[in-house]
N, C-alpha and C positions, 0 to 999 in steps of 0.2 A: 496536561490539559481541558483546557475545558470548552463543555458547546461550547461556551459563546462567544470563543476569539476570535477571534479576525479570521479568514481565510489569506492572509498575508504572512501570522502564525503557521496556520494550522498547515496550510500548504506545504513547505517547504520544511516542516516537519516531516511530513508524511511521507515524505519525497525521501529522502535524509535515509528513513526509518526501514523506506523501503530496501534501497541498494545497503543499506547492513542488510539486511537480511535477505535477500535473491541477491546483490554482488552482482546490480542488470538497475538498468528504468525499464527494462520493455516494458513495465506496466503498467506506469509508471501511469499512462492517462487515460487507461482501462477502470488504473485505479480513483483518476480521480474526477471522471463519474457518473464512476458510481454514488462517489461522497462528495454527488452536487458539486465539489473545485470548479472555476471556470479552466481549471490543465485541461479536464476531461472537453473542452471540445476540439480539440488540437485530434482526436478521436474522427473519423471521417465518418460519417455519416450511413450506420445500418439498421437495420427491416427488427427485430421484434428477438424470434430467434438466432440471428448472429448476433445481438444484443447478448440476452442472457450465453449462447453457450462464449465468446469471445471473455463475458468476463466470468461463468464458472472453470475454467481455463486460467484465470490471472488466481483464479483463489486458491485455486489446482496447483498450482505456481507456487505462494505466499506459504498451503498448509506446508503443499511439500520440503520444501527449504524446509522454515519450524521443526517439523516432527523431523527432517537426517538433523539440524539445531541439536538438538533431546533434549530434555530438561532443567539444563544449565545453560541452556542458550550456543551448546560452546560456536559459533559462530563465525568469531575474529575477528568483529569490531568495538567500538569501543562501547560499554555498557550503557550506556545512557542510548547508540543510538541504534544497540537489539530490543531497548528498551520501551521509546519511545514509538513503535506501528502494535507495542499491546497496551501502553500507556493512549492512544489515541480514540482503541482502541474500546477504552470502557469507559469512556468520556458519556 
């Protein structure tokens, strides 16, 4: 993925990567808001402290799943999906 790709390409790829890593889309609205995607608007309005707490919890969850998968990425999904989150984060 490139930084100049439209949201219509980036959002579904990032959501698929999140599900591949965590097995859930529970953190999707937080991740979308953090990356300034329209899907983040689904998240209920919250104050700065609550938003920070929610964002940090989502990141801890995602990073925890990645750490448990280990350096070889043993998440149990297709390689393309597993690596999509990494590719999106390096743009």
